NUGU-495288 format. One line per field, with one value per residue: residue number from 1; residue in three letters; x, y, z of N, C-alpha, C, O, CB in turn. Coordinates in Angstrom, 2 decimals, padded with zeros to 5 digits. Glycine has a CB too. Layout:
! NUGU-495288
resi c(NUM; ...) .
resn c(ALA; ...) .
n_c1 c(X; ...) .
n_c2 c(Y; ...) .
n_c3 c(Z; ...) .
ca_c1 c(X; ...) .
ca_c2 c(Y; ...) .
ca_c3 c(Z; ...) .
c_c1 c(X; ...) .
c_c2 c(Y; ...) .
c_c3 c(Z; ...) .
o_c1 c(X; ...) .
o_c2 c(Y; ...) .
o_c3 c(Z; ...) .
cb_c1 c(X; ...) .
cb_c2 c(Y; ...) .
cb_c3 c(Z; ...) .
//
This chain:
! NUGU-495288
resi c(1; 2; 3; 4; 5; 6; 7; 8; 9; 10; 11; 12; 13; 14; 15; 16; 17; 18; 19; 20; 21; 22; 23; 24; 25; 26; 27; 28; 29; 30; 31; 32; 33; 34; 35; 36; 37; 38; 39; 40; 41; 42; 43; 44; 45; 46; 47; 48; 49; 50; 51; 52; 53; 54; 55; 56; 57; 58; 59; 60; 61; 62; 63; 64; 65; 66; 67; 68; 69; 70; 71) .
resn c(MET; ALA; CYS; LEU; SER; ALA; ASP; GLY; THR; LEU; THR; GLU; SER; ALA; ARG; LYS; MET; LEU; GLY; ALA; LEU; GLN; ASN; PRO; ALA; LEU; PRO; GLU; GLU; VAL; ALA; GLN; ALA; THR; GLY; LEU; PRO; LEU; PHE; ARG; VAL; ARG; SER; GLY; LEU; ARG; GLU; LEU; ALA; GLN; ALA; GLY; LEU; VAL; GLU; GLU; ARG; GLU; GLY; ARG; TYR; VAL; LEU; THR; GLU; VAL; GLY; LYS; GLN; ARG; LEU) .
n_c1 c(-028.62; -029.64; -032.50; -032.60; -030.81; -027.45; -027.78; -030.28; -032.47; -035.16; -034.75; -035.41; -036.53; -037.46; -039.43; -041.21; -041.97; -043.14; -045.24; -046.76; -047.93; -050.39; -052.54; -052.64; -050.22; -048.85; -045.40; -045.10; -047.18; -046.40; -044.08; -045.17; -046.74; -044.82; -042.92; -040.45; -037.87; -038.71; -036.87; -035.56; -037.63; -038.34; -035.97; -035.89; -038.29; -037.72; -035.64; -037.01; -038.82; -037.11; -036.35; -038.63; -040.69; -042.51; -044.66; -044.88; -047.64; -049.16; -047.97; -048.44; -047.54; -047.69; -048.00; -046.49; -047.31; -045.13; -044.00; -046.02; -045.81; -043.24; -043.56) .
n_c2 c(-072.75; -075.94; -078.10; -080.65; -082.46; -083.81; -086.40; -086.98; -086.01; -083.67; -080.15; -077.28; -075.22; -076.69; -078.26; -076.22; -075.32; -077.65; -077.95; -075.74; -076.53; -077.84; -077.44; -077.00; -074.61; -071.47; -070.46; -067.88; -067.76; -069.73; -068.55; -066.34; -067.63; -068.96; -067.12; -067.10; -065.97; -065.28; -066.14; -068.17; -069.97; -070.67; -072.01; -073.99; -075.40; -076.45; -078.20; -079.91; -081.00; -082.41; -084.35; -085.76; -085.05; -083.03; -081.90; -080.04; -078.49; -076.96; -074.53; -074.43; -075.87; -079.09; -081.49; -084.70; -088.19; -089.28; -086.98; -086.24; -088.33; -087.90; -085.52) .
n_c3 c(004.09; 004.82; 004.36; 005.17; 007.52; 007.78; 008.68; 007.74; 009.09; 009.58; 009.39; 011.51; 009.95; 007.77; 008.99; 009.68; 007.12; 006.01; 007.82; 007.16; 004.88; 005.02; 003.48; -000.09; -001.19; -002.26; -002.71; -001.62; 000.22; 002.01; 002.99; 004.30; 006.25; 007.77; 008.46; 007.36; 005.10; 001.68; -000.33; 001.00; 001.49; -001.13; -002.03; -000.11; -000.57; -003.09; -002.39; -000.63; -002.42; -004.11; -002.32; -002.16; -000.44; -000.83; -003.49; -006.50; -007.86; -010.38; -009.62; -006.92; -003.78; -002.33; 000.30; 000.10; 000.56; 001.86; 002.90; 004.71; 006.53; 007.54; 008.83) .
ca_c1 c(-029.10; -030.33; -033.74; -032.34; -029.50; -026.61; -028.33; -031.58; -033.56; -035.65; -034.34; -036.53; -037.19; -038.18; -040.65; -042.12; -042.52; -044.06; -046.42; -047.54; -048.49; -051.56; -053.32; -051.74; -049.87; -047.81; -044.24; -045.34; -048.05; -045.58; -043.20; -045.99; -047.18; -043.68; -042.04; -039.15; -037.72; -039.19; -035.78; -035.29; -038.75; -038.23; -034.90; -036.28; -039.30; -037.02; -034.93; -038.01; -039.38; -036.10; -036.36; -039.90; -041.57; -043.55; -044.79; -045.38; -048.77; -049.68; -047.41; -048.67; -046.86; -048.51; -047.28; -046.67; -047.54; -043.86; -043.90; -046.96; -045.24; -042.05; -043.97) .
ca_c2 c(-073.62; -077.08; -078.54; -081.96; -082.58; -084.86; -087.71; -087.13; -085.44; -082.37; -078.97; -076.51; -074.51; -077.69; -078.59; -075.08; -075.32; -078.77; -077.65; -074.73; -077.13; -078.68; -077.21; -076.51; -073.21; -070.82; -070.14; -066.63; -068.09; -070.48; -067.56; -065.55; -068.48; -069.41; -066.01; -067.29; -065.17; -065.95; -066.84; -069.38; -070.87; -071.21; -073.01; -075.10; -076.20; -077.22; -079.29; -080.86; -081.69; -083.39; -085.42; -086.47; -084.70; -082.16; -081.85; -078.77; -078.70; -075.69; -073.42; -074.61; -077.02; -079.97; -082.57; -086.06; -089.13; -089.38; -085.73; -086.32; -089.26; -087.29; -084.39) .
ca_c3 c(005.15; 004.25; 005.01; 005.73; 008.15; 007.20; 009.05; 007.12; 009.87; 009.13; 010.15; 012.03; 008.85; 006.98; 009.74; 009.54; 005.76; 005.86; 008.61; 006.46; 003.68; 005.31; 002.26; -001.15; -000.97; -003.04; -001.88; -000.89; 001.35; 002.97; 003.62; 005.22; 007.36; 008.58; 008.84; 006.70; 003.88; 000.47; -001.03; 001.77; 001.25; -002.51; -002.10; 000.75; -001.26; -004.13; -001.72; -000.12; -003.58; -004.53; -001.33; -002.27; 000.67; -001.37; -004.95; -007.04; -008.77; -010.89; -008.86; -005.48; -003.22; -001.48; 000.96; -000.40; 001.67; 002.59; 003.66; 005.84; 007.51; 008.15; 009.64) .
c_c1 c(-029.95; -031.61; -033.59; -030.93; -028.73; -027.16; -029.75; -032.74; -033.93; -035.10; -035.60; -037.27; -037.97; -039.47; -041.67; -042.78; -043.50; -045.35; -047.34; -048.25; -049.62; -052.57; -052.35; -051.48; -048.79; -046.60; -044.43; -046.21; -047.29; -044.66; -043.98; -046.37; -046.03; -042.82; -040.64; -039.07; -038.12; -038.07; -035.46; -036.39; -038.64; -037.14; -035.25; -037.31; -038.69; -036.32; -035.91; -038.66; -038.39; -036.05; -037.67; -040.90; -042.71; -043.56; -045.31; -046.47; -049.35; -049.24; -047.60; -047.96; -047.78; -047.60; -047.52; -046.99; -046.28; -043.67; -044.81; -046.41; -044.06; -042.41; -044.42) .
c_c2 c(-074.72; -077.40; -079.90; -081.99; -083.72; -086.25; -087.93; -086.58; -084.06; -081.26; -078.25; -075.80; -075.49; -078.07; -077.46; -075.09; -076.46; -078.53; -076.64; -075.30; -078.11; -078.57; -076.74; -075.02; -072.76; -070.56; -068.87; -066.86; -068.85; -069.51; -066.75; -066.37; -068.85; -068.28; -066.14; -066.41; -065.97; -066.71; -068.15; -070.42; -071.49; -072.28; -074.22; -076.00; -077.02; -078.43; -080.35; -081.63; -082.75; -084.58; -086.20; -086.15; -083.78; -082.30; -080.49; -079.11; -077.35; -074.51; -073.50; -075.88; -077.77; -081.02; -083.88; -086.94; -089.27; -088.13; -085.72; -087.23; -088.65; -086.14; -084.88) .
c_c3 c(004.53; 005.02; 005.65; 006.29; 007.49; 007.52; 008.52; 007.91; 009.33; 010.01; 010.63; 010.89; 007.97; 007.68; 009.62; 008.16; 005.55; 006.64; 007.95; 005.24; 004.00; 004.17; 001.19; -000.99; -001.94; -002.14; -001.04; 000.35; 002.43; 003.72; 004.65; 006.45; 008.31; 009.10; 008.26; 005.47; 002.65; -000.25; -000.33; 001.55; -000.14; -002.60; -001.25; 000.10; -002.39; -003.51; -001.21; -001.26; -004.08; -003.59; -001.34; -001.17; 000.25; -002.88; -005.34; -008.05; -009.13; -010.02; -007.36; -005.02; -002.28; -000.86; 000.21; 000.81; 002.52; 003.46; 004.87; 006.93; 008.24; 009.07; 011.00) .
o_c1 c(-030.88; -031.77; -034.34; -029.97; -029.31; -027.01; -030.37; -033.89; -033.11; -035.01; -036.71; -038.50; -039.04; -040.51; -042.87; -043.99; -044.57; -046.43; -048.55; -049.08; -049.77; -053.35; -051.33; -052.39; -047.95; -046.77; -043.99; -046.01; -047.52; -044.49; -043.49; -046.32; -046.25; -042.09; -039.75; -040.09; -037.90; -038.31; -035.13; -036.11; -038.83; -037.37; -034.94; -037.23; -039.10; -036.40; -035.66; -039.01; -038.80; -035.75; -037.81; -041.86; -043.75; -042.59; -046.07; -046.25; -049.95; -050.03; -047.00; -047.81; -048.55; -046.58; -048.63; -046.94; -046.36; -043.23; -044.42; -046.53; -043.90; -041.65; -044.81) .
o_c2 c(-074.43; -077.02; -080.27; -081.60; -084.50; -087.17; -088.95; -086.66; -083.38; -081.40; -078.56; -075.78; -075.15; -078.20; -077.72; -074.90; -076.25; -078.86; -076.67; -074.63; -079.12; -079.49; -076.14; -074.24; -073.53; -070.45; -068.81; -066.24; -068.64; -069.62; -066.50; -065.86; -069.02; -068.45; -065.38; -066.13; -067.18; -067.81; -069.14; -071.61; -072.69; -073.35; -075.35; -077.22; -078.15; -079.54; -081.54; -082.80; -083.86; -085.70; -087.19; -086.90; -083.74; -082.76; -079.86; -079.89; -076.67; -073.60; -072.74; -076.83; -077.17; -081.40; -084.14; -086.48; -089.36; -088.22; -085.25; -086.92; -088.86; -085.82; -084.08) .
o_c3 c(003.77; 006.18; 006.55; 005.62; 006.73; 006.72; 008.82; 007.47; 008.71; 011.23; 010.21; 010.87; 007.48; 007.03; 009.48; 008.05; 004.98; 006.16; 008.15; 004.63; 003.31; 003.94; 001.52; -000.71; -002.38; -000.93; 000.10; 001.39; 003.62; 004.93; 005.75; 007.57; 009.51; 010.08; 008.62; 004.84; 002.58; -000.73; -000.98; 001.43; -000.30; -003.18; -001.62; 000.20; -002.62; -004.04; -001.34; -001.09; -004.42; -004.01; -000.62; -000.97; 000.90; -003.48; -004.60; -008.98; -008.30; -009.74; -006.61; -005.78; -001.53; -001.43; -000.25; 001.95; 003.74; 004.60; 005.95; 008.12; 009.45; 009.99; 011.85) .
cb_c1 c(-029.91; -029.42; -034.88; -032.53; -029.62; -025.17; -028.33; -031.83; -033.17; -037.18; -033.43; -036.05; -036.15; -037.31; -040.32; -041.38; -041.39; -043.39; -046.01; -046.65; -047.40; -052.21; -054.49; -052.35; -049.39; -048.33; -043.01; -046.00; -049.26; -044.73; -042.58; -047.26; -047.81; -042.83; -041.95; -038.93; -036.27; -039.81; -034.52; -035.16; -040.09; -037.92; -033.56; -036.81; -040.40; -036.00; -034.09; -039.08; -039.70; -034.72; -036.11; -039.65; -040.77; -043.31; -045.73; -044.22; -049.86; -051.20; -047.99; -050.20; -045.58; -049.66; -047.70; -045.39; -047.98; -042.66; -044.22; -048.33; -044.81; -041.09; -045.09) .
cb_c2 c(-072.83; -078.29; -078.57; -083.06; -082.82; -084.73; -087.86; -088.55; -085.34; -082.34; -078.03; -075.48; -073.76; -078.93; -078.87; -073.75; -075.41; -080.07; -077.13; -073.57; -077.84; -078.28; -076.16; -076.80; -073.00; -069.49; -069.99; -065.59; -068.91; -071.57; -066.63; -065.04; -069.75; -070.34; -065.92; -068.78; -064.66; -064.93; -065.95; -069.05; -070.12; -070.08; -072.40; -074.59; -075.30; -076.33; -078.73; -080.12; -080.68; -082.73; -084.85; -087.92; -084.06; -080.67; -082.98; -077.92; -079.61; -075.73; -072.17; -074.69; -076.60; -080.63; -082.71; -086.57; -090.51; -089.54; -084.55; -086.83; -090.54; -086.80; -083.59) .
cb_c3 c(006.22; 004.22; 004.01; 004.66; 009.68; 007.71; 010.57; 006.85; 011.36; 009.13; 009.29; 013.07; 008.00; 006.75; 011.23; 009.76; 004.74; 006.33; 009.95; 006.05; 002.89; 006.66; 002.49; -002.53; 000.46; -003.67; -002.76; -001.81; 000.87; 002.24; 002.56; 004.50; 006.82; 007.79; 010.33; 006.32; 003.74; -000.46; -001.09; 003.28; 001.41; -003.51; -001.63; 002.05; -001.81; -004.88; -000.56; 000.69; -004.72; -004.60; 000.07; -002.30; 001.77; -000.95; -005.47; -007.70; -008.12; -010.96; -009.34; -005.17; -002.49; -002.30; 002.43; -001.17; 001.13; 001.61; 002.78; 005.37; 006.82; 007.09; 008.96) .
//
């Protein structure tokens, strides 16, 4: 399941993950906050990072300015 639809809109799981990143968080913390499986969160965070919506810093993920705007 992708985080971005074909037209570039965020999926429900992507919105949940971005919402959980109001503060820097580990993938495990995002999974706990969203109720999504850890494997889904890890792949989703990779996809969101490739799209420039989040950045990984020392193992924690944070929203970028673009991610904040899209949320």
